[in-house]
C-alpha positions as CSV (number, residue, x, y, z in Angstrom):
1,M,340.4,230.3,85.4
2,T,339.4,232.7,82.7
3,Q,337.1,235.4,83.8
4,S,333.7,235.4,82.2
5,F,331.3,238.2,81.6
6,D,327.5,238.4,81.5
7,I,326.4,240.1,78.3
8,A,323.2,241.4,76.8
9,V,322.4,242.0,73.1
10,I,319.6,244.4,72.3
11,G,318.2,243.9,68.8
12,A,319.1,240.2,68.9
13,T,316.6,239.2,66.2
14,G,317.8,241.8,63.6
15,T,320.5,241.1,61.0
16,V,323.2,242.8,62.9
17,G,322.1,241.3,66.3
18,E,322.1,237.8,65.0
19,T,325.5,238.2,63.4
20,L,326.8,239.7,66.5
21,V,325.7,236.6,68.5
22,Q,327.3,234.4,65.9
23,I,330.6,236.2,66.1
24,L,330.7,236.1,69.9
25,E,330.5,232.3,69.6
26,E,333.0,232.1,66.7
27,R,335.6,234.1,68.6
28,D,334.9,232.2,71.9
29,F,334.1,235.4,73.8
30,P,334.2,234.7,77.5
31,I,330.5,234.8,78.2
32,G,328.9,233.7,81.4
33,N,325.2,234.4,80.8
34,L,323.9,235.7,77.5
35,H,320.7,237.8,77.6
36,L,319.0,238.4,74.2
37,L,316.6,241.3,74.1
38,A,314.3,242.9,71.6
39,S,311.0,244.7,71.3
40,S,307.7,243.1,72.4
41,E,307.1,242.1,68.7
42,S,310.2,240.0,68.6
43,A,310.2,238.7,72.2
44,G,309.5,235.0,72.5
45,S,311.6,233.9,69.5
46,S,314.9,232.3,70.0
47,V,318.5,232.5,68.7
48,L,321.0,229.7,68.5
49,F,324.1,230.1,70.7
50,R,326.6,227.4,71.5
51,G,324.2,224.7,70.5
52,K,321.3,226.0,72.6
53,N,318.3,228.1,71.7
54,V,318.4,231.3,73.8
55,R,315.0,232.8,74.3
56,V,314.6,236.5,73.4
57,R,313.0,238.7,76.0
58,E,311.5,242.2,76.1
59,V,314.1,244.9,76.7
60,D,311.5,247.0,78.6
61,E,311.6,244.6,81.5
62,F,315.3,243.9,81.6
63,D,317.4,244.6,84.7
64,F,320.8,245.9,83.4
65,S,322.5,245.3,86.7
66,K,322.5,241.6,85.7
67,V,325.2,242.2,83.0
68,Q,328.6,243.9,82.7
69,L,328.2,244.8,79.0
70,V,325.4,245.4,76.6
71,F,325.4,245.8,72.8
72,F,322.8,248.2,71.3
73,A,322.0,247.0,67.8
74,A,318.4,248.0,67.5
75,G,318.4,251.6,66.2
76,A,318.8,255.1,67.6
77,A,315.4,255.3,69.4
78,V,316.2,252.2,71.5
79,T,319.7,253.5,72.4
80,L,318.3,256.8,73.5
81,S,315.7,255.1,75.6
82,F,317.9,252.6,77.4
83,A,321.6,253.5,77.3
84,S,321.4,255.8,80.3
85,R,319.5,253.2,82.2
86,A,322.3,250.7,81.4
87,T,325.2,252.9,82.5
88,A,323.3,254.0,85.6
89,A,323.2,250.3,86.6
90,G,327.0,250.1,86.1
91,C,326.8,248.3,82.7
92,S,329.2,249.2,79.9
93,V,327.6,250.0,76.5
94,I,328.7,249.5,72.9
95,D,326.3,251.3,70.7
96,L,325.9,250.6,66.9
97,S,323.2,253.1,66.2
98,G,325.1,256.4,66.0
99,A,322.6,258.0,68.4
100,L,325.1,259.2,71.1
101,P,327.3,262.3,70.8
102,A,331.0,261.7,70.3
103,D,332.0,263.5,73.5
104,Q,329.8,261.0,75.4
105,A,330.5,257.8,73.4
106,P,333.5,258.1,71.1
107,Q,333.5,256.3,67.8
108,V,336.2,253.6,67.8
109,V,337.6,251.3,65.1
110,P,340.1,248.9,66.8
111,E,342.5,249.0,63.7
112,V,342.5,252.8,63.7
113,N,342.0,254.5,67.1
114,A,341.9,251.9,69.9
115,Q,344.0,254.2,72.0
116,V,340.9,256.3,72.7
117,L,339.6,253.6,75.0
118,A,342.5,254.2,77.4
119,G,341.1,257.5,78.4
120,L,337.6,256.2,79.3
121,K,336.2,255.4,82.7
122,K,333.9,252.6,83.8
123,P,331.2,251.9,82.9
124,F,332.5,252.3,79.4
125,L,330.3,254.0,76.8
126,V,331.6,253.5,73.3
127,S,330.2,253.8,69.7
128,S,330.9,251.5,66.8
129,P,330.6,253.6,63.6
130,S,328.4,253.0,60.6
131,P,329.7,250.2,58.3
132,S,330.8,252.6,55.6
133,A,332.7,254.8,58.0
134,T,334.4,251.7,59.5
135,T,335.3,250.3,56.1
136,L,336.8,253.6,54.9
137,A,338.6,254.2,58.2
138,V,340.3,250.8,58.2
139,V,341.7,251.5,54.7
140,L,342.5,255.2,55.3
141,A,344.5,254.6,58.5
142,P,347.6,253.1,56.9
143,L,347.7,255.8,54.2
144,L,347.6,258.9,56.4
145,G,351.3,259.0,56.9
146,L,352.0,258.6,53.1
147,L,350.0,261.6,51.8
148,D,349.0,265.1,52.8
149,L,345.3,264.4,52.7
150,Q,343.2,267.4,51.6
151,R,339.9,266.0,50.6
152,I,337.9,262.7,50.1
153,S,335.3,262.2,47.5
154,L,333.3,258.9,47.6
155,T,330.2,257.2,46.3
156,A,329.0,254.5,48.7
157,S,326.8,251.7,47.1
158,L,325.0,250.4,50.1
159,A,323.4,246.9,50.4
160,M,319.8,246.4,51.3
161,S,320.8,245.1,54.7
162,T,321.8,248.6,55.6
163,Q,318.1,249.3,56.1
164,G,317.4,246.0,57.9
165,R,315.6,242.8,57.3
166,E,312.5,244.4,55.8
167,A,314.6,245.9,53.0
168,V,316.3,242.6,52.3
169,T,312.9,240.9,52.0
170,E,311.6,243.7,49.7
171,L,314.5,243.1,47.2
172,A,313.8,239.4,47.2
173,R,310.1,239.9,46.7
174,Q,310.5,242.5,43.9
175,T,313.1,240.2,42.2
176,A,310.7,237.3,42.3
177,E,307.8,239.4,41.0
178,L,309.8,240.6,38.0
179,L,311.3,237.2,37.1
180,N,307.9,235.7,37.2
181,M,306.4,238.5,35.1
182,R,304.0,239.6,37.8
183,P,303.1,243.3,38.5
184,L,305.6,245.0,40.7
185,E,304.2,246.5,43.9
186,P,306.8,248.5,45.8
187,K,306.2,248.5,49.6
188,F,309.3,249.3,51.7
189,F,310.6,251.6,48.9
190,D,308.6,254.0,46.9
191,R,309.7,252.5,43.5
192,Q,311.4,249.5,41.9
193,V,314.7,248.6,43.5
194,A,315.3,245.2,42.0
195,F,317.6,245.5,39.0
196,N,317.8,249.2,39.7
197,L,319.8,251.9,41.5
198,L,318.3,254.5,43.9
199,A,320.1,257.8,44.2
200,E,319.6,258.2,47.9
201,V,319.4,256.0,51.0
202,G,316.9,257.7,53.4
203,K,315.2,261.0,53.2
204,P,317.4,264.1,52.4
205,D,317.4,267.2,54.5
206,E,316.9,270.8,53.2
207,Q,320.4,270.8,51.8
208,G,319.9,267.5,50.0
209,H,322.0,265.3,52.3
210,T,320.7,262.2,54.0
211,M,321.2,261.1,57.6
212,L,323.6,258.3,56.5
213,E,325.7,260.7,54.5
214,K,326.1,263.1,57.3
215,R,326.7,260.3,59.8
216,L,329.5,258.9,57.7
217,V,331.3,262.3,57.4
218,R,330.9,263.0,61.2
219,E,332.1,259.6,62.3
220,L,335.0,259.3,59.8
221,R,336.4,262.7,60.9
222,Q,336.4,261.6,64.5
223,V,337.9,258.1,64.0
224,V,340.8,259.4,62.0
225,A,341.2,262.5,64.2
226,L,340.9,265.0,61.3
227,P,337.9,267.2,62.3
228,S,338.4,269.6,59.4
229,L,338.8,267.0,56.7
230,K,336.7,267.9,53.6
231,I,334.5,264.9,52.7
232,S,332.1,264.7,49.8
233,V,329.8,261.6,49.9
234,T,326.8,260.2,48.0
235,C,325.1,257.1,49.3
236,I,323.1,255.1,46.8
237,Q,320.9,252.1,47.3
238,A,322.3,249.1,45.3
239,P,320.2,245.9,44.6
240,V,322.6,243.8,46.7
241,F,321.5,241.9,49.8
242,F,324.8,242.1,51.8
243,G,328.0,243.9,51.1
244,D,328.8,247.6,50.7
245,S,331.1,248.9,47.9
246,L,332.8,252.3,48.0
247,S,334.4,254.2,45.1
248,V,336.8,256.5,46.8
249,T,339.1,259.3,45.7
250,L,341.7,260.7,48.0
251,H,343.1,264.2,47.1
252,S,346.6,265.0,48.4
253,A,348.6,268.2,48.4
254,S,351.5,266.5,46.6
255,A,352.2,263.5,44.3
256,I,351.4,260.1,45.8
257,D,353.9,257.2,45.7
258,L,351.7,254.3,44.4
259,A,354.2,251.6,45.4
260,K,354.3,252.8,49.0
261,V,350.5,252.9,49.0
262,N,350.2,249.3,47.9
263,T,352.8,248.1,50.4
264,A,351.0,249.9,53.2
265,L,347.6,248.4,52.3
266,D,349.1,245.0,51.9
267,D,350.5,245.2,55.5
268,A,347.5,246.8,57.1
269,P,345.4,244.8,59.6
270,G,341.9,244.2,58.5
271,V,342.7,244.9,54.8
272,E,342.9,242.5,51.9
273,L,344.6,244.0,48.9
274,V,343.6,242.4,45.6
275,D,346.3,242.0,42.9
276,A,346.5,244.6,40.1
277,G,344.4,243.5,37.2
278,D,341.7,242.1,39.3
279,Y,339.1,243.6,41.6
280,P,336.9,242.5,44.5
281,T,333.1,242.3,44.6
282,P,330.8,242.0,47.6
283,V,329.3,238.7,46.6
284,G,332.5,237.1,45.3
285,D,334.8,238.2,48.0
286,A,333.5,240.2,51.0
287,V,330.3,238.7,52.2
288,G,331.0,236.5,55.3
289,Q,334.6,237.7,55.6
290,D,336.4,239.7,58.3
291,A,338.4,242.0,56.0
292,V,337.9,245.1,53.8
293,Y,338.8,244.2,50.3
294,V,340.7,246.9,48.2
295,G,341.2,246.9,44.5
296,R,341.7,249.3,41.5
297,V,344.4,251.2,43.3
298,R,345.5,253.9,40.8
299,H,346.4,257.6,40.3
300,G,344.0,260.0,38.7
301,I,344.0,260.0,34.9
302,D,346.1,263.2,34.8
303,D,346.8,263.9,38.5
304,L,349.5,262.1,40.5
305,S,348.2,263.7,43.7
306,E,344.9,261.9,43.3
307,L,344.4,258.3,44.5
308,N,341.5,256.2,43.4
309,L,340.4,253.1,45.3
310,W,337.6,250.5,45.2
311,L,336.6,249.1,48.5
312,T,334.1,246.4,49.5
313,S,333.2,244.7,52.8
314,D,330.4,242.8,54.5
315,N,328.4,245.7,56.0
316,V,326.7,243.5,58.6
317,R,329.6,241.4,59.6
318,K,332.8,243.5,59.2
319,G,331.3,246.9,59.2
320,A,329.0,246.4,62.2
321,A,329.0,243.2,64.3
322,L,332.7,242.3,64.1
323,N,333.8,245.9,64.9
324,A,331.6,245.9,68.0
325,V,332.9,242.5,69.2
326,Q,336.5,243.6,68.7
327,L,335.7,246.7,70.8
328,A,334.3,244.4,73.5
329,E,337.5,242.3,73.4
330,L,339.5,245.4,74.1
331,L,337.2,246.4,76.9
332,I,337.4,243.1,78.8
333,K,341.2,243.5,79.0
334,D,340.3,246.2,81.6
335,G,337.8,243.9,83.3
336,L,334.8,246.0,82.1
C-alpha cells in the first residue's frame, strides 16, 4: 500500500495556494488529509480538491502536529510567524515567501540543485525561490558547463499575479474603465497600469533596488552555487495577468558555441526551446504549462562571448506552485 501524508497549505485562497492545491491533485500526490489554512478574513471559504469542497480554516488555531508537511504560500510575515511553530511540532516546511535565510532553509529548484536536499535533516525546512529566479535557474543550469559565465544582465517583465489577486483585479478594473471611456481611478497602484509599463515592482531602497530585484539576485546565486556571480536586474510591471517574461544576456569570458547552447537547451528538463524564427509569449505559450519557454537564442550583435535569450513561463504555476510540489515529491522519498 502506498504511504500517504497529511498536508497543510497556508494561503490556500490566494493565486499560488489555489494553484498548488490543483497541482497536488493533478500529480496524484499521496495525500491522506488535506488541511487548507488562511487568515481570518479568508477562513470559511472552500477550495475544490478531488471532487469535494475543502473548508478553509484559520491558521492561528491550527495544530501542526496533525500534518507531516506544510506549504507556506501566504507571504513573508506569515512564514515568520508560523514556520518555527511548524518545525517544532515535527512538521516539514516548504516556504514560497523568501522570508527564511538560506542557511536555515536552502533555496531549491529540482531541475538544478536537488542534491542539496540530501544534506538536510528532518523535519525538512526548504525554500522555493521566487518565480523569476526559478525560471532563470532552470534555463541557466544546462548552460553552465558550456560557458565561462562572468555576468548576467536581465530585465524581468512581471505579471500582475506577482503581486497577488488584488493586482490582477486592479488590471481588469482599469482595463474595463479605459475601454468604456470612464475616468481611471488607480487604487492598488499609484498610476495607470493598464496598457502601460511601470519601471519598478515594489518600493526601491536607498540605492534604487526593489525587494524583488534583490531577492532574485540572492536566490539565483544560491541555486546555481555561484555566490560571487555578478547579476544586474531590473523588474518592471507588465500589464499581463499571468506569465513572466525575461530578456536575459549572459556574458562569458570566451566565445560561445551557439549550436551547443541550443542542443543543451533542447535536452534540458523543464525547458521548451522554440524553433529559430519564432518566439514564445506568456499568453500564447507559457500560461498553464509546466515548462520554461526559450526563444531568440543569439549572440550579441558584435560579441560572440555574449548570449541573448528570451524566456517566458507561468509565474504562478511553473515558477511557484509546481516547483514547490516537485520539492515535496522529492521529500516524500525520504518519508518526510
